Every structure is written in structure tokens, then in C-alpha cells.
C-alpha positions in Angstrom: 101.9 119.2 54.3 98.2 118.4 54.1 98.9 115.2 52.1 101.4 114.0 54.6 99.1 114.6 57.6 96.2 112.9 55.8 98.5 109.9 54.9 99.7 109.7 58.5 96.1 109.7 59.7 95.1 106.9 57.2 98.1 104.8 58.2 97.2 105.3 61.9 93.6 104.2 61.3 94.8 101.2 59.3 97.1 100.1 62.2 94.3 100.5 64.8 92.6 97.1 64.2 95.9 95.3 64.6 95.9 96.4 68.2 92.7 94.4 68.7 94.3 91.2 67.5 95.1 88.5 70.0 98.7 87.8 70.6 100.8 84.9 71.8 103.7 85.2 74.1 105.8 82.0 74.5 107.6 83.2 77.7 105.1 82.8 80.5 104.1 79.4 81.9 105.3 76.2 80.2 103.0 76.7 77.2 103.0 80.4 76.8 100.0 82.7 76.9 97.4 84.0 74.5 95.9 87.4 75.3 93.1 89.5 73.8 92.6 93.1 74.8 89.1 94.3 75.3 87.4 97.6 76.1 87.8 99.4 79.4 91.3 98.0 80.0 90.0 94.4 80.5 91.6 91.5 78.7 91.1 87.8 78.5 94.0 85.4 78.6 94.4 81.6 78.0 97.4 79.8 79.5 98.2 76.3 80.8 96.8 76.0 84.3 97.4 73.5 87.0 97.4 69.9 85.9 98.1 70.8 82.3 94.6 72.0 81.3 94.0 75.3 79.6 93.0 78.1 82.0 91.0 81.2 81.1 91.6 84.5 83.0 89.9 87.9 83.0 92.4 90.6 83.7 92.3 94.3 84.3 89.2 94.1 86.5 89.4 94.1 90.3 86.2 93.1 91.9 87.5 93.9 95.4 86.5 90.4 96.5 87.9 86.9 96.2 85.2 85.8 93.8 82.9 87.3 91.1 80.4 85.9 88.6 80.9 86.8 84.9 78.3 86.8 82.1 80.0 85.3 79.1 78.6 85.5 75.5 80.4 84.8 72.2 78.7 86.2 69.1 75.3 86.3 70.7 74.9 82.5 70.7 73.6 82.6 74.2 75.2 83.7 77.4 76.2 81.7 80.4 77.5 82.4 83.9 81.0 81.5 85.0 82.5 82.1 88.4 86.0 83.6 88.8 88.5 83.2 91.7 90.1 86.6 91.9 93.3 88.0 93.2 93.5 91.7 92.6 92.9 92.5 89.0 93.1 88.9 87.8 90.2 86.4 87.9 90.8 82.7 87.0 87.5 81.3 85.6 86.3 78.1 87.2 84.2 75.8 85.1 81.8 73.0 86.2 83.0 70.4 83.7 85.7 69.7 81.2 83.0 70.1 78.5 82.2 73.6 79.7 85.9 74.6 79.7 86.5 73.1 76.3 83.4 74.7 74.8 84.4 78.1 76.2 87.9 77.9 74.6 86.4 76.7 71.3 84.1 79.7 71.3 87.0 82.0 71.8 88.8 80.4 68.9 86.0 80.4 66.4 84.0 83.5 67.4 84.3 87.1 66.3 83.4 89.0 69.6 83.2 88.2 73.3 80.7 90.2 75.4 81.8 90.1 79.0 79.5 91.2 81.8 79.1 91.1 85.5 76.2 89.2 86.9 73.3 91.5 87.7 75.6 94.6 87.2 75.8 95.0 83.4 78.5 95.1 80.8 82.2 94.9 81.6 84.0 94.7 78.3 83.9 93.6 74.7 86.9 91.6 73.5 87.4 91.2 69.7 88.5 87.7 68.9 90.5 88.4 65.7 93.7 86.2 65.8 92.5 84.2 68.8 92.5 80.9 66.9 96.2 81.1 66.1 97.2 82.5 69.6 95.2 80.0 71.6 96.2 77.2 69.2 99.9 78.0 70.0 99.1 77.5 73.7 97.3 74.2 73.1 99.9 72.9 70.8 102.5 73.0 73.7 101.0 70.1 75.7 98.2 72.1 77.2 95.0 70.6 75.8 91.9 68.5 76.5 92.9 65.7 74.2 92.4 62.3 75.7 90.3 63.4 78.7 87.1 61.7 79.5 84.0 63.9 80.0 83.8 64.4 83.7 83.2 66.9 86.4 86.4 68.9 87.1 85.9 68.8 90.8 85.9 64.9 91.0 
């Protein structure tokens, strides 16, 4: 009995990191959706946004306002601020340029951990990035990428 309980505990612990892996769901949007679960019920998702460009969303956090400012930091390489347009518990991040959006998605793909905070209000969530390269790569492979775009301001 004790061996069985101990074995079940070990198997349960071994399965826990798999829950932190990013996943790809081909159903939503024309290019599917990559999602990574973070702490505190917050997740980050990448999908194909309007105009065929990748879109990044913070979900599971409701700021109670139409906008919020997030502090974004992958692997302690320096943080930057990014605004989000929010509807309930979903905030679509808005980037100032194609380069900033592309750099953000590249960071998600190659990094190990995303620290997500709220501007002047502290930490919001930590999102492990295990499996993010494959999951986000699946979205980008379905005609949702920055390939062929000239560096420019997104608002132009």
C-alpha cells in the first residue's frame, strides 16, 4: 500500500511540469492559438490578429478598465512596458512597431520564463515558456507571420 501511494505521488509530481508547457490548439482563428499558463490563473496567448499579424494576449486578469499597462520581462534581459486594450479578463497587447511585436514573440519562443507585472503595482504572473517555440511556431506557420514586412510604425 505504501509503495503504491509513493509511486502515485512520484508519478503525479512527474506529470506536474507538463501542465506548465505551452499548448497549440488549431481550432480558434484561422491560424490556431498558442497558450501558456502562468501563476495566479493568468495566461499568455499568441494568435493571428487582424491583418494577419501575430497578436499577443494576456488572459485571466480583469483590470476593470478598457486599458492597462503591463511590465514584460523575459529571462531578466530587461523589462519594457506594453499597453493592453482590455475587454473583461482579456487584454490584447498593443505594440509601437513591427520590430517591438516581433521581438516580443521571439522572446517568448526562445526564453525560459516570462515575468509579467502591472505598471507601478507589482507582479502579476510568471509564465514558464517550455514548449512555447513549437506552439507559437505552429501559429506562425499558418500564414500568420512578420515575413516580408518592412520595418515601420504599426499605426501608420
